[in-house]
PyMOL Python script that loads the backbone (N, CA, C, O; Angstrom):
from pymol import cmd

cmd.read_pdbstr("""\
ATOM      1  N   MET A   1       2.311  -0.890  25.252  1.00  0.00           N
ATOM      2  CA  MET A   1       2.035  -0.542  23.883  1.00  0.00           C
ATOM      3  C   MET A   1       3.552  -0.727  23.431  1.00  0.00           C
ATOM      4  O   MET A   1       4.582  -0.927  24.075  1.00  0.00           O
ATOM      5  N   GLY A   2       3.306  -0.593  22.168  1.00  0.00           N
ATOM      6  CA  GLY A   2       4.691  -0.717  21.326  1.00  0.00           C
ATOM      7  C   GLY A   2       5.973  -0.745  21.156  1.00  0.00           C
ATOM      8  O   GLY A   2       5.816  -0.136  22.214  1.00  0.00           O
ATOM      9  N   SER A   3       6.835  -0.801  20.976  1.00  0.00           N
ATOM     10  CA  SER A   3       8.244  -0.279  21.253  1.00  0.00           C
ATOM     11  C   SER A   3       8.573   0.581  20.155  1.00  0.00           C
ATOM     12  O   SER A   3       7.987   0.510  19.074  1.00  0.00           O
ATOM     13  N   ASN A   4       9.429   1.334  20.386  1.00  0.00           N
ATOM     14  CA  ASN A   4       9.997   2.904  19.501  1.00  0.00           C
ATOM     15  C   ASN A   4      10.823   2.260  18.696  1.00  0.00           C
ATOM     16  O   ASN A   4      11.219   3.207  18.017  1.00  0.00           O
ATOM     17  N   ARG A   5      11.373   1.320  18.280  1.00  0.00           N
ATOM     18  CA  ARG A   5      12.325   0.875  17.237  1.00  0.00           C
ATOM     19  C   ARG A   5      11.355   0.981  15.593  1.00  0.00           C
ATOM     20  O   ARG A   5      10.259   0.647  15.143  1.00  0.00           O
ATOM     21  N   ARG A   6      12.568   1.647  15.171  1.00  0.00           N
ATOM     22  CA  ARG A   6      11.881   1.206  13.681  1.00  0.00           C
ATOM     23  C   ARG A   6      12.008   0.212  13.135  1.00  0.00           C
ATOM     24  O   ARG A   6      13.078  -0.286  13.486  1.00  0.00           O
ATOM     25  N   LYS A   7      11.274  -0.656  12.136  1.00  0.00           N
ATOM     26  CA  LYS A   7      11.651  -1.511  11.071  1.00  0.00           C
ATOM     27  C   LYS A   7      12.571  -0.980  10.241  1.00  0.00           C
ATOM     28  O   LYS A   7      12.570   0.215   9.946  1.00  0.00           O
ATOM     29  N   SER A   8      13.400  -1.805   9.815  1.00  0.00           N
ATOM     30  CA  SER A   8      14.776  -1.791   8.391  1.00  0.00           C
ATOM     31  C   SER A   8      14.359  -1.421   7.519  1.00  0.00           C
ATOM     32  O   SER A   8      13.206  -1.845   7.436  1.00  0.00           O
ATOM     33  N   CYS A   9      14.662  -0.691   6.549  1.00  0.00           N
ATOM     34  CA  CYS A   9      14.369  -0.922   5.548  1.00  0.00           C
ATOM     35  C   CYS A   9      14.307  -2.220   4.451  1.00  0.00           C
ATOM     36  O   CYS A   9      15.431  -2.428   3.994  1.00  0.00           O
ATOM     37  N   PRO A  10      13.488  -2.952   4.025  1.00  0.00           N
ATOM     38  CA  PRO A  10      14.262  -4.499   3.328  1.00  0.00           C
ATOM     39  C   PRO A  10      14.309  -3.947   2.225  1.00  0.00           C
ATOM     40  O   PRO A  10      14.200  -4.922   1.481  1.00  0.00           O
ATOM     41  N   TYR A  11      14.416  -2.859   1.421  1.00  0.00           N
ATOM     42  CA  TYR A  11      15.317  -2.458   0.308  1.00  0.00           C
ATOM     43  C   TYR A  11      16.629  -2.401   0.954  1.00  0.00           C
ATOM     44  O   TYR A  11      17.490  -3.036   0.345  1.00  0.00           O
ATOM     45  N   CYS A  12      16.914  -1.966   1.743  1.00  0.00           N
ATOM     46  CA  CYS A  12      18.674  -1.492   1.606  1.00  0.00           C
ATOM     47  C   CYS A  12      18.987  -2.738   2.642  1.00  0.00           C
ATOM     48  O   CYS A  12      20.033  -3.274   2.277  1.00  0.00           O
ATOM     49  N   LYS A  13      18.463  -3.351   3.757  1.00  0.00           N
ATOM     50  CA  LYS A  13      18.830  -4.758   3.894  1.00  0.00           C
ATOM     51  C   LYS A  13      18.901  -5.637   3.053  1.00  0.00           C
ATOM     52  O   LYS A  13      19.151  -6.722   3.578  1.00  0.00           O
ATOM     53  N   ASP A  14      18.762  -5.694   1.619  1.00  0.00           N
ATOM     54  CA  ASP A  14      19.378  -6.528   0.429  1.00  0.00           C
ATOM     55  C   ASP A  14      19.623  -5.901  -0.154  1.00  0.00           C
ATOM     56  O   ASP A  14      19.065  -6.156  -1.221  1.00  0.00           O
ATOM     57  N   LYS A  15      20.443  -4.709  -0.257  1.00  0.00           N
ATOM     58  CA  LYS A  15      21.129  -4.094  -0.976  1.00  0.00           C
ATOM     59  C   LYS A  15      21.239  -3.479  -2.225  1.00  0.00           C
ATOM     60  O   LYS A  15      22.196  -3.172  -2.935  1.00  0.00           O
ATOM     61  N   ILE A  16      19.737  -3.350  -2.344  1.00  0.00           N
ATOM     62  CA  ILE A  16      19.048  -2.847  -3.583  1.00  0.00           C
ATOM     63  C   ILE A  16      18.280  -1.419  -3.885  1.00  0.00           C
ATOM     64  O   ILE A  16      17.229  -0.864  -3.566  1.00  0.00           O
ATOM     65  N   GLU A  17      19.849  -1.077  -4.974  1.00  0.00           N
ATOM     66  CA  GLU A  17      19.411   0.407  -4.863  1.00  0.00           C
ATOM     67  C   GLU A  17      18.527   1.325  -5.590  1.00  0.00           C
ATOM     68  O   GLU A  17      18.343   2.541  -5.549  1.00  0.00           O
ATOM     69  N   GLN A  18      17.850  -0.027  -6.530  1.00  0.00           N
ATOM     70  CA  GLN A  18      16.456   0.539  -7.193  1.00  0.00           C
ATOM     71  C   GLN A  18      15.215  -0.357  -7.183  1.00  0.00           C
ATOM     72  O   GLN A  18      14.876  -1.423  -7.697  1.00  0.00           O
ATOM     73  N   VAL A  19      14.798   0.376  -6.526  1.00  0.00           N
ATOM     74  CA  VAL A  19      12.598  -0.440  -6.819  1.00  0.00           C
ATOM     75  C   VAL A  19      12.415  -0.376  -8.683  1.00  0.00           C
ATOM     76  O   VAL A  19      12.451   0.437  -9.607  1.00  0.00           O
ATOM     77  N   ASP A  20      12.204  -1.845  -8.418  1.00  0.00           N
ATOM     78  CA  ASP A  20      11.855  -1.981 -10.370  1.00  0.00           C
ATOM     79  C   ASP A  20      10.157  -2.135 -10.273  1.00  0.00           C
ATOM     80  O   ASP A  20       9.590  -2.583  -9.276  1.00  0.00           O
ATOM     81  N   TRP A  21       9.566  -1.742 -11.322  1.00  0.00           N
ATOM     82  CA  TRP A  21       8.130  -1.896 -11.329  1.00  0.00           C
ATOM     83  C   TRP A  21       8.040  -3.002 -12.088  1.00  0.00           C
ATOM     84  O   TRP A  21       6.858  -3.203 -12.370  1.00  0.00           O
ATOM     85  N   LYS A  22       8.716  -3.756 -12.515  1.00  0.00           N
ATOM     86  CA  LYS A  22       8.529  -5.194 -13.012  1.00  0.00           C
ATOM     87  C   LYS A  22       8.084  -6.204 -11.895  1.00  0.00           C
ATOM     88  O   LYS A  22       7.073  -6.898 -12.004  1.00  0.00           O
ATOM     89  N   ASP A  23       8.868  -6.225 -10.884  1.00  0.00           N
ATOM     90  CA  ASP A  23       8.503  -6.615  -9.843  1.00  0.00           C
ATOM     91  C   ASP A  23       7.298  -7.141  -8.850  1.00  0.00           C
ATOM     92  O   ASP A  23       7.304  -7.025  -7.625  1.00  0.00           O
ATOM     93  N   VAL A  24       6.247  -7.753  -9.660  1.00  0.00           N
ATOM     94  CA  VAL A  24       5.002  -6.995  -9.249  1.00  0.00           C
ATOM     95  C   VAL A  24       4.919  -8.148  -7.688  1.00  0.00           C
ATOM     96  O   VAL A  24       4.416  -7.633  -6.690  1.00  0.00           O
ATOM     97  N   ASP A  25       5.396  -9.572  -7.579  1.00  0.00           N
ATOM     98  CA  ASP A  25       5.309  -9.786  -6.420  1.00  0.00           C
ATOM     99  C   ASP A  25       5.989  -8.759  -5.150  1.00  0.00           C
ATOM    100  O   ASP A  25       5.313  -8.667  -4.125  1.00  0.00           O
ATOM    101  N   GLY A  26       7.203  -8.059  -5.212  1.00  0.00           N
ATOM    102  CA  GLY A  26       7.201  -7.313  -4.345  1.00  0.00           C
ATOM    103  C   GLY A  26       6.854  -6.165  -4.100  1.00  0.00           C
ATOM    104  O   GLY A  26       7.393  -5.581  -3.160  1.00  0.00           O
ATOM    105  N   LEU A  27       5.754  -5.459  -4.957  1.00  0.00           N
ATOM    106  CA  LEU A  27       5.522  -4.306  -5.147  1.00  0.00           C
ATOM    107  C   LEU A  27       3.845  -4.675  -4.241  1.00  0.00           C
ATOM    108  O   LEU A  27       3.045  -3.958  -3.638  1.00  0.00           O
ATOM    109  N   LYS A  28       3.896  -5.900  -4.505  1.00  0.00           N
ATOM    110  CA  LYS A  28       2.301  -6.081  -3.509  1.00  0.00           C
ATOM    111  C   LYS A  28       2.255  -6.594  -2.466  1.00  0.00           C
ATOM    112  O   LYS A  28       1.198  -6.952  -1.948  1.00  0.00           O
ATOM    113  N   LYS A  29       3.338  -6.728  -1.973  1.00  0.00           N
ATOM    114  CA  LYS A  29       3.315  -6.596  -0.555  1.00  0.00           C
ATOM    115  C   LYS A  29       3.660  -5.155   0.067  1.00  0.00           C
ATOM    116  O   LYS A  29       3.715  -5.090   1.295  1.00  0.00           O
ATOM    117  N   MET A  30       3.925  -3.845  -0.787  1.00  0.00           N
ATOM    118  CA  MET A  30       3.799  -2.734  -0.659  1.00  0.00           C
ATOM    119  C   MET A  30       2.720  -2.166  -0.466  1.00  0.00           C
ATOM    120  O   MET A  30       2.825  -1.035   0.009  1.00  0.00           O
ATOM    121  N   VAL A  31       1.215  -2.711  -0.753  1.00  0.00           N
ATOM    122  CA  VAL A  31      -0.171  -2.462  -1.302  1.00  0.00           C
ATOM    123  C   VAL A  31      -0.825  -3.011  -0.329  1.00  0.00           C
ATOM    124  O   VAL A  31      -0.455  -4.024   0.263  1.00  0.00           O
ATOM    125  N   SER A  32      -1.771  -2.420  -0.117  1.00  0.00           N
ATOM    126  CA  SER A  32      -2.868  -2.758   0.893  1.00  0.00           C
ATOM    127  C   SER A  32      -4.007  -3.730   0.254  1.00  0.00           C
ATOM    128  O   SER A  32      -4.312  -3.657  -0.936  1.00  0.00           O
ATOM    129  N   GLU A  33      -4.477  -4.449   0.967  1.00  0.00           N
ATOM    130  CA  GLU A  33      -5.679  -5.473   0.307  1.00  0.00           C
ATOM    131  C   GLU A  33      -6.900  -4.862  -0.374  1.00  0.00           C
ATOM    132  O   GLU A  33      -7.727  -5.572  -0.945  1.00  0.00           O
ATOM    133  N   ARG A  34      -7.029  -3.155  -0.284  1.00  0.00           N
ATOM    134  CA  ARG A  34      -7.705  -2.490  -0.600  1.00  0.00           C
ATOM    135  C   ARG A  34      -7.077  -1.926  -2.177  1.00  0.00           C
ATOM    136  O   ARG A  34      -7.736  -1.846  -3.213  1.00  0.00           O
ATOM    137  N   GLY A  35      -6.053  -1.681  -2.049  1.00  0.00           N
ATOM    138  CA  GLY A  35      -4.868  -1.346  -2.988  1.00  0.00           C
ATOM    139  C   GLY A  35      -4.316   0.217  -3.179  1.00  0.00           C
ATOM    140  O   GLY A  35      -3.950   0.863  -4.162  1.00  0.00           O
ATOM    141  N   LYS A  36      -4.438   0.512  -1.731  1.00  0.00           N
ATOM    142  CA  LYS A  36      -3.825   1.860  -1.668  1.00  0.00           C
ATOM    143  C   LYS A  36      -2.206   0.982  -1.199  1.00  0.00           C
ATOM    144  O   LYS A  36      -1.932  -0.184  -0.916  1.00  0.00           O
ATOM    145  N   ILE A  37      -1.280   2.470  -1.330  1.00  0.00           N
ATOM    146  CA  ILE A  37       0.247   2.052  -1.178  1.00  0.00           C
ATOM    147  C   ILE A  37       0.313   2.050   0.522  1.00  0.00           C
ATOM    148  O   ILE A  37      -0.449   2.857   1.055  1.00  0.00           O
ATOM    149  N   ARG A  38       1.183   1.188   1.450  1.00  0.00           N
ATOM    150  CA  ARG A  38       1.002   1.485   2.376  1.00  0.00           C
ATOM    151  C   ARG A  38       2.501   2.326   2.938  1.00  0.00           C
ATOM    152  O   ARG A  38       3.688   2.304   2.613  1.00  0.00           O
ATOM    153  N   SER A  39       1.670   3.038   3.943  1.00  0.00           N
ATOM    154  CA  SER A  39       2.747   4.417   4.367  1.00  0.00           C
ATOM    155  C   SER A  39       3.938   3.728   5.351  1.00  0.00           C
ATOM    156  O   SER A  39       3.870   2.789   6.144  1.00  0.00           O
ATOM    157  N   ARG A  40       5.123   4.654   4.929  1.00  0.00           N
ATOM    158  CA  ARG A  40       6.532   4.295   5.690  1.00  0.00           C
ATOM    159  C   ARG A  40       6.510   3.228   6.751  1.00  0.00           C
ATOM    160  O   ARG A  40       6.904   2.067   6.857  1.00  0.00           O
ATOM    161  N   ARG A  41       5.956   4.013   7.404  1.00  0.00           N
ATOM    162  CA  ARG A  41       5.513   3.287   9.355  1.00  0.00           C
ATOM    163  C   ARG A  41       5.405   1.573   9.145  1.00  0.00           C
ATOM    164  O   ARG A  41       6.041   0.634   9.623  1.00  0.00           O
ATOM    165  N   ILE A  42       4.286   1.673   8.198  1.00  0.00           N
ATOM    166  CA  ILE A  42       3.629   0.260   7.830  1.00  0.00           C
ATOM    167  C   ILE A  42       4.800  -0.822   7.117  1.00  0.00           C
ATOM    168  O   ILE A  42       5.038  -1.990   7.425  1.00  0.00           O
ATOM    169  N   SER A  43       5.380  -0.023   6.125  1.00  0.00           N
ATOM    170  CA  SER A  43       6.431  -0.712   5.297  1.00  0.00           C
ATOM    171  C   SER A  43       7.930  -1.481   5.814  1.00  0.00           C
ATOM    172  O   SER A  43       8.481  -2.574   5.688  1.00  0.00           O
ATOM    173  N   GLY A  44       8.208  -0.023   6.536  1.00  0.00           N
ATOM    174  CA  GLY A  44       9.559  -0.080   6.833  1.00  0.00           C
ATOM    175  C   GLY A  44      10.188   0.208   6.062  1.00  0.00           C
ATOM    176  O   GLY A  44      11.274  -0.371   6.083  1.00  0.00           O
ATOM    177  N   ALA A  45      10.000   1.117   5.044  1.00  0.00           N
ATOM    178  CA  ALA A  45      11.100   1.441   3.764  1.00  0.00           C
ATOM    179  C   ALA A  45      11.415   2.792   4.471  1.00  0.00           C
ATOM    180  O   ALA A  45      10.653   3.449   5.179  1.00  0.00           O
ATOM    181  N   CYS A  46      12.440   3.008   4.195  1.00  0.00           N
ATOM    182  CA  CYS A  46      13.057   4.318   4.213  1.00  0.00           C
ATOM    183  C   CYS A  46      12.727   5.080   3.871  1.00  0.00           C
ATOM    184  O   CYS A  46      11.611   4.868   3.396  1.00  0.00           O
ATOM    185  N   ARG A  47      13.220   6.676   3.713  1.00  0.00           N
ATOM    186  CA  ARG A  47      12.439   7.598   2.695  1.00  0.00           C
ATOM    187  C   ARG A  47      12.804   7.505   1.050  1.00  0.00           C
ATOM    188  O   ARG A  47      11.882   7.663   0.250  1.00  0.00           O
ATOM    189  N   ARG A  48      13.760   7.323   0.712  1.00  0.00           N
ATOM    190  CA  ARG A  48      14.616   7.116  -0.489  1.00  0.00           C
ATOM    191  C   ARG A  48      13.363   5.919  -1.524  1.00  0.00           C
ATOM    192  O   ARG A  48      12.861   6.072  -2.637  1.00  0.00           O
ATOM    193  N   HIS A  49      13.250   4.847  -0.549  1.00  0.00           N
ATOM    194  CA  HIS A  49      12.998   3.843  -1.022  1.00  0.00           C
ATOM    195  C   HIS A  49      11.560   3.706  -1.014  1.00  0.00           C
ATOM    196  O   HIS A  49      11.052   2.648  -1.387  1.00  0.00           O
ATOM    197  N   GLN A  50      10.834   4.713  -0.608  1.00  0.00           N
ATOM    198  CA  GLN A  50       9.281   4.545  -0.226  1.00  0.00           C
ATOM    199  C   GLN A  50       8.775   5.736  -1.426  1.00  0.00           C
ATOM    200  O   GLN A  50       7.625   5.759  -1.863  1.00  0.00           O
ATOM    201  N   ASN A  51       9.816   6.663  -1.839  1.00  0.00           N
ATOM    202  CA  ASN A  51       9.475   7.186  -3.074  1.00  0.00           C
ATOM    203  C   ASN A  51       9.760   6.238  -4.367  1.00  0.00           C
ATOM    204  O   ASN A  51       9.023   6.279  -5.352  1.00  0.00           O
ATOM    205  N   GLN A  52      10.804   5.446  -4.287  1.00  0.00           N
ATOM    206  CA  GLN A  52      10.877   5.125  -5.772  1.00  0.00           C
ATOM    207  C   GLN A  52       9.740   3.988  -5.336  1.00  0.00           C
ATOM    208  O   GLN A  52       9.568   3.297  -6.339  1.00  0.00           O
ATOM    209  N   ILE A  53       9.018   3.580  -4.411  1.00  0.00           N
ATOM    210  CA  ILE A  53       7.928   1.900  -4.151  1.00  0.00           C
ATOM    211  C   ILE A  53       7.018   2.915  -4.632  1.00  0.00           C
ATOM    212  O   ILE A  53       6.532   2.457  -5.666  1.00  0.00           O
ATOM    213  N   ALA A  54       6.638   3.837  -4.448  1.00  0.00           N
ATOM    214  CA  ALA A  54       5.215   4.786  -4.637  1.00  0.00           C
ATOM    215  C   ALA A  54       5.473   4.763  -6.097  1.00  0.00           C
ATOM    216  O   ALA A  54       4.690   4.038  -6.710  1.00  0.00           O
ATOM    217  N   THR A  55       6.437   5.415  -6.867  1.00  0.00           N
ATOM    218  CA  THR A  55       6.447   5.559  -8.479  1.00  0.00           C
ATOM    219  C   THR A  55       6.534   4.584  -9.298  1.00  0.00           C
ATOM    220  O   THR A  55       6.083   4.657 -10.441  1.00  0.00           O
ATOM    221  N   ALA A  56       7.409   3.043  -8.595  1.00  0.00           N
ATOM    222  CA  ALA A  56       7.306   1.642  -9.171  1.00  0.00           C
ATOM    223  C   ALA A  56       5.477   1.241  -9.130  1.00  0.00           C
ATOM    224  O   ALA A  56       4.862   0.939 -10.152  1.00  0.00           O
ATOM    225  N   VAL A  57       4.828   1.321  -7.726  1.00  0.00           N
ATOM    226  CA  VAL A  57       3.210   0.888  -8.061  1.00  0.00           C
ATOM    227  C   VAL A  57       2.628   1.935  -9.038  1.00  0.00           C
ATOM    228  O   VAL A  57       2.126   1.404 -10.028  1.00  0.00           O
ATOM    229  N   LYS A  58       2.571   3.122  -9.020  1.00  0.00           N
ATOM    230  CA  LYS A  58       2.221   3.964 -10.120  1.00  0.00           C
ATOM    231  C   LYS A  58       2.596   3.488 -11.731  1.00  0.00           C
ATOM    232  O   LYS A  58       1.871   3.444 -12.725  1.00  0.00           O
ATOM    233  N   ARG A  59       3.911   3.184 -11.564  1.00  0.00           N
ATOM    234  CA  ARG A  59       3.882   2.696 -13.097  1.00  0.00           C
ATOM    235  C   ARG A  59       3.281   0.941 -13.023  1.00  0.00           C
ATOM    236  O   ARG A  59       2.684   0.134 -13.735  1.00  0.00           O
ATOM    237  N   ALA A  60       3.492   0.972 -12.559  1.00  0.00           N
ATOM    238  CA  ALA A  60       3.086  -1.237 -12.479  1.00  0.00           C
ATOM    239  C   ALA A  60       1.289  -0.939 -12.354  1.00  0.00           C
ATOM    240  O   ALA A  60       0.431  -1.728 -12.750  1.00  0.00           O
ATOM    241  N   ARG A  61       1.079   0.163 -11.818  1.00  0.00           N
ATOM    242  CA  ARG A  61      -1.092   0.594 -11.901  1.00  0.00           C
ATOM    243  C   ARG A  61      -1.450   0.497 -13.670  1.00  0.00           C
ATOM    244  O   ARG A  61      -2.279  -0.060 -14.389  1.00  0.00           O
ATOM    245  N   GLU A  62      -0.299   1.384 -13.824  1.00  0.00           N
ATOM    246  CA  GLU A  62      -0.385   2.129 -15.424  1.00  0.00           C
ATOM    247  C   GLU A  62      -0.419   1.300 -16.486  1.00  0.00           C
ATOM    248  O   GLU A  62      -0.943   1.588 -17.562  1.00  0.00           O
ATOM    249  N   LEU A  63       0.274  -0.013 -16.155  1.00  0.00           N
ATOM    250  CA  LEU A  63       0.825  -0.996 -17.229  1.00  0.00           C
ATOM    251  C   LEU A  63      -0.068  -2.299 -16.976  1.00  0.00           C
ATOM    252  O   LEU A  63      -0.025  -3.270 -17.731  1.00  0.00           O
ATOM    253  N   ALA A  64      -0.944  -2.220 -15.754  1.00  0.00           N
ATOM    254  CA  ALA A  64      -2.128  -3.415 -15.406  1.00  0.00           C
ATOM    255  C   ALA A  64      -0.941  -4.529 -14.889  1.00  0.00           C
ATOM    256  O   ALA A  64      -0.999  -5.755 -14.978  1.00  0.00           O
ATOM    257  N   LEU A  65      -0.171  -3.940 -14.489  1.00  0.00           N
ATOM    258  CA  LEU A  65       0.503  -5.661 -13.448  1.00  0.00           C
ATOM    259  C   LEU A  65       0.065  -5.529 -11.898  1.00  0.00           C
ATOM    260  O   LEU A  65       0.257  -6.412 -11.062  1.00  0.00           O
ATOM    261  N   LEU A  66      -0.663  -4.066 -11.608  1.00  0.00           N
ATOM    262  CA  LEU A  66      -1.270  -3.463 -10.593  1.00  0.00           C
ATOM    263  C   LEU A  66      -2.642  -3.067 -10.217  1.00  0.00           C
ATOM    264  O   LEU A  66      -2.959  -2.016 -10.775  1.00  0.00           O
ATOM    265  N   PRO A  67      -3.687  -3.627  -9.351  1.00  0.00           N
ATOM    266  CA  PRO A  67      -4.838  -3.070  -9.674  1.00  0.00           C
ATOM    267  C   PRO A  67      -4.984  -1.711  -8.923  1.00  0.00           C
ATOM    268  O   PRO A  67      -4.415  -1.464  -7.860  1.00  0.00           O
ATOM    269  N   TYR A  68      -5.821  -0.846  -9.603  1.00  0.00           N
ATOM    270  CA  TYR A  68      -5.816   0.143  -8.627  1.00  0.00           C
ATOM    271  C   TYR A  68      -6.914   0.367  -7.531  1.00  0.00           C
ATOM    272  O   TYR A  68      -7.045   1.450  -6.961  1.00  0.00           O
ATOM    273  N   VAL A  69      -7.398  -0.314  -7.372  1.00  0.00           N
ATOM    274  CA  VAL A  69      -8.567  -1.027  -6.675  1.00  0.00           C
ATOM    275  C   VAL A  69      -8.396  -2.302  -6.471  1.00  0.00           C
ATOM    276  O   VAL A  69      -7.579  -2.965  -7.109  1.00  0.00           O
ATOM    277  N   SER A  70      -9.646  -3.087  -4.962  1.00  0.00           N
ATOM    278  CA  SER A  70      -9.287  -4.656  -4.964  1.00  0.00           C
ATOM    279  C   SER A  70     -10.598  -4.891  -5.848  1.00  0.00           C
ATOM    280  O   SER A  70     -11.182  -4.107  -6.597  1.00  0.00           O
ATOM    281  N   ASP A  71     -10.816  -5.944  -5.591  1.00  0.00           N
ATOM    282  CA  ASP A  71     -12.016  -6.226  -6.455  1.00  0.00           C
ATOM    283  C   ASP A  71     -13.189  -7.006  -5.283  1.00  0.00           C
ATOM    284  O   ASP A  71     -14.243  -7.558  -5.597  1.00  0.00           O
ATOM    285  N   ALA A  72     -12.661  -6.855  -3.988  1.00  0.00           N
ATOM    286  CA  ALA A  72     -13.967  -7.169  -3.087  1.00  0.00           C
ATOM    287  C   ALA A  72     -14.985  -5.883  -2.798  1.00  0.00           C
ATOM    288  O   ALA A  72     -14.697  -4.691  -2.904  1.00  0.00           O
ATOM    289  N   PRO A  73     -15.735  -6.227  -2.565  1.00  0.00           N
ATOM    290  CA  PRO A  73     -16.988  -5.439  -2.336  1.00  0.00           C
ATOM    291  C   PRO A  73     -16.473  -4.927  -1.260  1.00  0.00           C
ATOM    292  O   PRO A  73     -15.669  -5.477  -0.508  1.00  0.00           O
ATOM    293  N   PRO A  74     -17.119  -3.414  -1.130  1.00  0.00           N
ATOM    294  CA  PRO A  74     -16.594  -2.549   0.306  1.00  0.00           C
ATOM    295  C   PRO A  74     -17.567  -3.195   1.400  1.00  0.00           C
ATOM    296  O   PRO A  74     -18.748  -3.490   1.213  1.00  0.00           O
ATOM    297  N   GLU A  75     -16.686  -3.387   2.818  1.00  0.00           N
ATOM    298  CA  GLU A  75     -17.391  -3.865   3.747  1.00  0.00           C
ATOM    299  C   GLU A  75     -18.122  -2.474   4.248  1.00  0.00           C
ATOM    300  O   GLU A  75     -17.514  -1.405   4.301  1.00  0.00           O
ATOM    301  N   ARG A  76     -19.548  -2.636   4.619  1.00  0.00           N
ATOM    302  CA  ARG A  76     -19.725  -1.462   5.710  1.00  0.00           C
ATOM    303  C   ARG A  76     -19.674  -1.598   6.620  1.00  0.00           C
ATOM    304  O   ARG A  76     -19.893  -2.624   7.264  1.00  0.00           O
ATOM    305  N   SER A  77     -19.157   0.085   7.174  1.00  0.00           N
ATOM    306  CA  SER A  77     -18.470  -0.497   8.626  1.00  0.00           C
ATOM    307  C   SER A  77     -19.651   0.711   9.944  1.00  0.00           C
ATOM    308  O   SER A  77     -19.465   1.191  11.062  1.00  0.00           O
ATOM    309  N   GLY A  78     -20.404   0.719   9.274  1.00  0.00           N
ATOM    310  CA  GLY A  78     -21.684   1.955  10.176  1.00  0.00           C
ATOM    311  C   GLY A  78     -21.298   3.147  11.007  1.00  0.00           C
ATOM    312  O   GLY A  78     -21.749   3.502  12.096  1.00  0.00           O
ATOM    313  N   GLY A  79     -20.516   3.599  10.378  1.00  0.00           N
ATOM    314  CA  GLY A  79     -20.003   4.680  10.379  1.00  0.00           C
ATOM    315  C   GLY A  79     -20.770   5.922  10.912  1.00  0.00           C
ATOM    316  O   GLY A  79     -21.913   5.839  11.360  1.00  0.00           O
ATOM    317  N   ARG A  80     -20.022   7.148  10.827  1.00  0.00           N
ATOM    318  CA  ARG A  80     -21.221   8.201  10.560  1.00  0.00           C
ATOM    319  C   ARG A  80     -21.279   8.806   8.725  1.00  0.00           C
ATOM    320  O   ARG A  80     -22.095   9.638   8.329  1.00  0.00           O
ATOM    321  N   ARG A  81     -20.228   8.150   7.858  1.00  0.00           N
ATOM    322  CA  ARG A  81     -20.598   8.584   6.795  1.00  0.00           C
ATOM    323  C   ARG A  81     -21.947   7.771   5.861  1.00  0.00           C
ATOM    324  O   ARG A  81     -22.620   8.160   4.906  1.00  0.00           O
ATOM    325  N   ASP A  82     -21.940   6.483   6.660  1.00  0.00           N
ATOM    326  CA  ASP A  82     -22.805   5.440   6.100  1.00  0.00           C
ATOM    327  C   ASP A  82     -24.483   5.410   6.554  1.00  0.00           C
ATOM    328  O   ASP A  82     -25.054   4.922   7.530  1.00  0.00           O
ATOM    329  N   ARG A  83     -25.078   6.337   5.102  1.00  0.00           N
ATOM    330  CA  ARG A  83     -26.133   7.064   5.637  1.00  0.00           C
ATOM    331  C   ARG A  83     -27.092   5.968   4.410  1.00  0.00           C
ATOM    332  O   ARG A  83     -28.185   6.180   3.883  1.00  0.00           O
ATOM    333  N   GLY A  84     -26.355   5.050   4.301  1.00  0.00           N
ATOM    334  CA  GLY A  84     -27.365   3.736   3.187  1.00  0.00           C
ATOM    335  C   GLY A  84     -28.641   3.235   3.910  1.00  0.00           C
ATOM    336  O   GLY A  84     -29.581   3.251   3.115  1.00  0.00           O
ATOM    337  N   ASP A  85     -29.105   2.673   5.482  1.00  0.00           N
ATOM    338  CA  ASP A  85     -29.373   1.998   5.853  1.00  0.00           C
ATOM    339  C   ASP A  85     -30.393   3.262   6.689  1.00  0.00           C
ATOM    340  O   ASP A  85     -31.537   2.809   6.642  1.00  0.00           O
ATOM    341  N   ARG A  86     -30.406   3.956   7.056  1.00  0.00           N
ATOM    342  CA  ARG A  86     -31.352   4.716   7.860  1.00  0.00           C
ATOM    343  C   ARG A  86     -32.673   4.862   7.244  1.00  0.00           C
ATOM    344  O   ARG A  86     -32.840   4.779   6.028  1.00  0.00           O
ATOM    345  N   GLU A  87     -33.880   5.142   8.334  1.00  0.00           N
ATOM    346  CA  GLU A  87     -35.023   5.072   7.987  1.00  0.00           C
ATOM    347  C   GLU A  87     -35.268   6.305   7.111  1.00  0.00           C
ATOM    348  O   GLU A  87     -34.316   7.085   7.117  1.00  0.00           O
ATOM    349  N   GLU A  88     -36.384   6.694   6.311  1.00  0.00           N
ATOM    350  CA  GLU A  88     -36.786   7.814   6.091  1.00  0.00           C
ATOM    351  C   GLU A  88     -38.076   8.026   7.135  1.00  0.00           C
ATOM    352  O   GLU A  88     -38.934   7.278   7.604  1.00  0.00           O
ATOM    353  N   ARG A  89     -37.699   9.667   7.264  1.00  0.00           N
ATOM    354  CA  ARG A  89     -38.671  10.101   8.113  1.00  0.00           C
ATOM    355  C   ARG A  89     -40.008  10.029   7.903  1.00  0.00           C
ATOM    356  O   ARG A  89     -40.790  10.459   8.752  1.00  0.00           O
TER     357      ARG A  89
END
""", "prot")
cmd.dss("prot")
cmd.show_as("cartoon", "prot")
cmd.util.cbc("prot")
cmd.orient("prot")
């Protein structure tokens, strides 16, 4: 299993007070390939910086610096919600 140590916040480590919405490269690391904002557990950000990341990503999306969703077509997982390939009765 994994260790119980939390990642240290990358913004606290670099002594960054405020997350900037113009730092698109830094924000892309905090967004998944599907366009979702990564959680604190995954990103390793502290609570204060995670709130700033969320606000910065939303502002960057509004100004078309970041996409709302990815351009890749959705993959079919075959799970419970996938009813598209079921045969007619």
